[in-house]
C-alpha positions in Angstrom: 11.3 -5.8 -26.7 8.0 -4.9 -25.0 8.7 -3.9 -21.4 6.4 -4.7 -18.4 6.9 -3.1 -14.9 6.8 -5.7 -12.2 6.4 -4.5 -8.8 7.6 -6.9 -6.1 9.5 -8.8 -8.9 12.2 -9.8 -6.4 9.6 -11.7 -4.2 8.2 -15.2 -4.6 5.5 -14.8 -7.0 6.9 -11.8 -8.8 10.2 -13.5 -9.6 8.3 -16.4 -11.1 6.2 -14.0 -13.2 9.4 -12.4 -14.4 10.6 -15.6 -15.6 7.4 -16.5 -17.4 7.3 -13.0 -18.9 10.8 -13.3 -20.3 10.0 -16.7 -21.8 6.9 -15.0 -23.4 9.2 -12.4 -25.2 8.7 -9.5 -22.7 11.4 -7.6 -20.8 10.3 -7.7 -17.1 11.6 -4.6 -15.2 11.5 -5.3 -11.4 10.6 -2.6 -9.1 11.2 -3.6 -5.5 12.6 -2.1 -2.2 14.0 -5.5 -1.3 12.4 -5.4 2.2 11.1 -8.8 1.7 12.4 -9.7 -1.8 15.8 -10.9 -2.9 18.3 -9.3 -5.2 19.4 -12.7 -6.3 15.9 -13.5 -7.4 16.0 -10.8 -10.2 17.5 -12.9 -13.0 15.3 -12.3 -16.1 15.4 -8.5 -16.5 16.7 -5.3 -14.8 16.1 -4.2 -11.3 15.0 -0.7 -10.2 15.1 -0.2 -6.5 12.6 2.2 -4.9 9.5 2.7 -2.7 6.0 2.5 -4.1 5.1 5.6 -2.2 8.1 7.6 -4.0 6.3 9.2 -6.9 9.4 11.0 -8.2 11.4 7.7 -8.4 8.3 6.0 -10.1 8.0 8.7 -12.6 11.7 8.3 -13.4 11.3 4.5 -13.9 8.3 4.9 -16.2 10.1 7.6 -18.3 13.2 5.4 -18.6 11.5 2.0 -19.6 8.1 3.1 -21.1 6.4 0.0 -19.9 3.2 -1.1 -21.9 1.8 -2.6 -18.7 2.2 -3.1 -15.0 2.0 -6.3 -13.0 1.6 -5.3 -9.3 2.6 -8.0 -6.8 4.3 -5.7 -4.2 2.3 -5.8 -0.9 2.5 -6.8 2.8 0.6 -10.0 3.2 0.8 -11.6 6.6 -2.7 -12.1 8.1 -1.6 -12.1 11.7 0.4 -8.9 11.3 -2.6 -7.3 9.4 -4.8 -8.1 12.5 -2.3 -6.6 14.9 -1.1 -3.6 12.7 -3.9 -2.6 10.4 -2.4 0.9 9.9 0.7 -0.6 8.4 -1.3 -2.5 5.8 -3.6 0.5 4.9 -0.5 2.7 4.5 1.8 0.4 2.7 -0.6 -1.5 0.4 -3.2 1.2 -0.3 -1.1 4.3 -0.3 1.6 2.6 -2.2 -0.8 1.3 -4.8 -2.4 4.7 -5.2 0.9 6.3 -5.9 1.7 3.6 -8.4 -1.7 4.1 -10.2 -1.2 7.8 -10.5 2.3 7.4 -11.9 0.9 4.8 -14.4 -1.8 7.0 -15.5 0.5 10.0 -15.8 2.9 8.0 -18.0 0.0 6.7 -20.3 0.6 3.1 -19.1 -3.0 1.9 -19.0 -2.8 -1.8 -18.8 -2.6 -3.2 -15.3 -2.5 -6.8 -13.9 -3.2 -6.7 -10.2 -2.4 -9.4 -7.6 -5.4 -9.6 -5.3 -6.5 -12.4 -2.9 -9.4 -14.7 -2.0 -9.0 -13.0 1.4 -11.3 -10.2 0.1 -14.1 -12.7 0.3 -13.7 -13.3 4.2 -15.7 -16.3 5.3 -18.8 -17.7 3.7 -19.9 -20.9 5.4 -20.4 -23.8 3.0 -20.1 -21.6 -0.1 -17.7 -22.3 -3.0 -16.3 -18.9 -4.0 -16.7 -17.3 -7.3 -16.0 -13.8 -8.6 -19.5 -12.6 -7.7 -19.3 -13.7 -4.0 -19.7 -10.8 -1.7 -16.5 -9.4 -0.4 -16.4 -9.3 3.4 -12.6 -9.4 4.4 -11.8 -10.4 8.0 -8.6 -8.4 8.2 -6.7 -5.4 6.9 -4.8 -7.5 4.4 -8.0 -8.5 2.6 -9.6 -5.1 3.1 -6.6 -3.3 1.7 -6.7 -5.5 -1.5 -10.4 -4.9 -1.9 -9.7 -1.2 -1.7 -7.1 -1.3 -4.5 -9.7 -3.2 -6.6 -12.1 -0.3 -6.1 -9.3 2.3 -7.0 -8.7 0.4 -10.2 -12.3 0.7 -11.2 -12.0 4.5 -10.5 -8.9 4.9 -12.5 -10.5 3.1 -15.5 -13.4 5.6 -15.4 -11.2 8.6 -15.0 -8.1 7.5 -17.0 -9.0 4.5 -19.3 -6.7 2.3 -17.2 -7.9 -1.2 -18.1 -7.1 -4.0 -15.7 -7.2 -7.6 -14.9 -7.6 -8.6 -11.2 -6.6 -12.0 -10.0 -7.8 -13.2 -6.7 -5.4 -15.9 -5.6 -6.1 -18.8 -3.3 -3.0 -20.4 -1.6 0.1 -20.3 -3.8 2.5 -23.1 -3.4 5.5 -24.9 -5.2 8.5 -23.5 -6.9 10.2 -23.2 -10.4 10.9 -26.8 -11.4 14.2 -25.5 -12.9 15.3 -24.4 -9.6 16.2 -20.8 -10.7 13.8 -19.1 -8.3 11.7 -20.4 -5.3 9.9 -19.6 -2.2 11.9 -17.9 0.5 10.1 -15.4 2.9 11.4 -13.3 5.7 9.8 -14.5 8.1 8.4 -17.6 6.5 4.8 -18.3 7.4 3.4 -20.4 4.5 2.3 -23.9 5.4 4.4 -25.9 2.9 7.8 -24.3 3.3 7.4 -24.2 7.1 6.5 -27.8 7.2 9.5 -28.6 5.0 11.6 -26.7 7.4 10.3 -28.8 10.2 11.0 -32.0 8.4 14.6 -30.9 7.7 15.2 -29.8 11.4 15.6 -26.2 10.4 12.8 -25.1 12.8 10.8 -26.5 15.8 7.8 -28.8 15.0 4.9 -27.4 12.7 2.2 -25.8 14.7 -1.2 -26.6 13.4 -3.1 -23.5 14.2 -6.7 -24.7 15.1 -7.9 -28.2 15.3 -11.6 -27.4 16.0 -12.9 -26.0 12.8 -16.1 -27.4 11.3 -14.3 -29.7 8.8 -13.8 -33.4 8.5 -10.5 -33.4 10.5 -10.8 -30.2 12.4 -8.4 -28.2 10.4 -9.0 -25.4 8.0 -9.3 -26.0 4.3 -7.4 -24.2 1.5 -7.3 -24.3 -2.2 -3.8 -24.6 -3.4 -2.4 -23.5 -6.8 1.0 -24.0 -8.2 3.0 -20.7 -8.5 4.0 -21.6 -12.2 0.3 -22.1 -13.0 -0.5 -18.9 -11.2 2.0 -16.7 -13.3 0.9 -18.4 -16.6 -2.5 -16.8 -15.8 -0.9 -13.5 -15.4 0.7 -13.6 -18.9 -2.7 -14.7 -20.2 -4.2 -11.7 -18.4 -1.7 -9.4 -19.9 -2.5 -10.7 -23.4 -6.2 -10.4 -22.7 -5.5 -6.7 -22.2 -3.3 -6.4 -25.3 -6.1 -7.8 -27.3 -8.4 -4.9 -26.2 -10.6 -6.9 -23.9 -12.5 -5.3 -21.1 -11.4 -5.2 -17.4 -12.1 -8.4 -15.7 -11.8 -10.3 -12.3 -10.6 -13.9 -12.2 -10.3 -16.2 -9.3 -7.1 -18.4 -9.5 -7.8 -21.7 -7.8 -8.2 -25.3 -8.6 -11.8 -25.8 -7.2 -10.5 -28.5 -4.7 -9.6 -27.7 -1.1 -7.2 -29.6 1.2 -7.1 -29.5 5.0 -3.8 -28.8 6.8 -3.7 -32.3 7.9 -4.1 -33.6 4.3 -1.2 -31.4 3.3 0.8 -32.7 6.1 0.1 -36.4 5.0 1.0 -35.5 1.5 4.3 -34.0 2.5 5.2 -37.2 4.5 4.6 -39.3 1.3 6.7 -36.9 -0.9 9.7 -36.5 1.4 9.5 -40.1 3.0 9.7 -38.4 6.4 7.5 -37.7 9.3 6.3 -34.2 9.8 6.8 -33.2 13.5 3.7 -31.3 14.6 2.1 -29.7 17.6 -1.4 -28.3 18.0 -2.1 -24.7 18.8 -5.1 -22.3 18.9 -6.6 -20.7 15.9 -5.0 -17.5 14.5 -7.2 -14.5 14.5 -8.5 -13.7 10.9 -8.3 -17.2 9.5 -11.3 -18.4 7.6 -12.5 -22.1 7.9 -12.6 -22.8 4.3 -11.5 -20.9 1.1 -12.1 -22.8 -2.2 -12.6 -21.4 -5.6 -15.8 -22.4 -7.5 -15.0 -20.4 -10.6 -14.4 -21.6 -14.0 -14.1 -18.1 -15.6 -10.2 -18.2 -15.9 -10.4 -21.5 -17.9 -13.3 -20.5 -20.0 -12.2 -16.9 -21.0 -8.3 -17.1 -20.6 -7.9 -20.7 -21.5 -6.0 -21.3 -18.1 -5.5 -24.7 -17.0 -3.7 -25.3 -13.5 -1.9 -28.4 -14.7 0.8 -28.5 -12.1 -1.5 -27.8 -9.2 -1.6 -31.2 -7.4 -0.4 -31.6 -3.8 2.3 -34.2 -5.0 3.6 -31.7 -7.6 3.6 -28.6 -5.6 5.3 -30.3 -2.6 7.8 -32.0 -4.9 8.9 -28.8 -6.5 9.0 -27.0 -3.2 11.0 -29.8 -1.7 13.5 -29.7 -4.5 13.9 -25.9 -4.1 14.2 -26.3 -0.3 17.1 -28.9 -0.7 18.9 -27.1 -3.5 17.9 -23.5 -3.8 18.8 -20.4 -1.8 19.3 -16.7 -2.1 22.0 -14.4 -0.7 20.6 -11.2 0.8 
């Protein structure tokens, strides 16, 4: 079988990617330090534990498995933490990715699928974002991802390392089969936090900012189902295998929902009231992040078919009620 090295494969998006890769006939080899991921989430291929900054360990893993490609998900990704501890994000995300790129190039593994973010764009008032929108990140998370994008271009020029970069919008939902799901330590994503509040597992949901320049005062995000998202990654891998050029793709639906709209949808799905309180804005949060790109659909044939609020919240709620991981 064809092997793909999946960094962060024990995490939320990485574990879903591993399942989709296995279904597509690949062997996903997870490389993860399990600091935020879950051993129980590694169900679809072997696990190799290690740090991204450990070059010797990476060299051993590349030599053992000889992957044809890397899917790179491993990163710190909390906006608030990135604002407070920028050094942590530059050291972990950038230094770790640099070491990984050097190891991949040395091993002759020159196909690379990278998990980037719409946070690289920053805030552009009344602009629907596409791949050519200027990248003006508001925090060290977005800035670190932009830096890795730049490194990929340099490694292509020097080592022929072709790549697909996916800039995500807000990822939500869970595997409809219930084999893997969303479980962060700590949990900061709106939908799982909201479901915890409905279920009495945490205090009321805090709406961070009600004075944004939007119809209801809360910020707007473009939500994409995690299963749709990882389908795009497999399509991106096949794009590289076909010899296509390096490319950047936004992954979003083109429609944004406010925090209050998401809360209303969750009430309908769960048939329960969402307990809420109002709080101040969080530093580094943009007013509106919505994809305006059709490139992934036109060039990869990608269709975000599960990415409705109803479906994303329903799948997340099913996982919330029935799924769990043991550390």
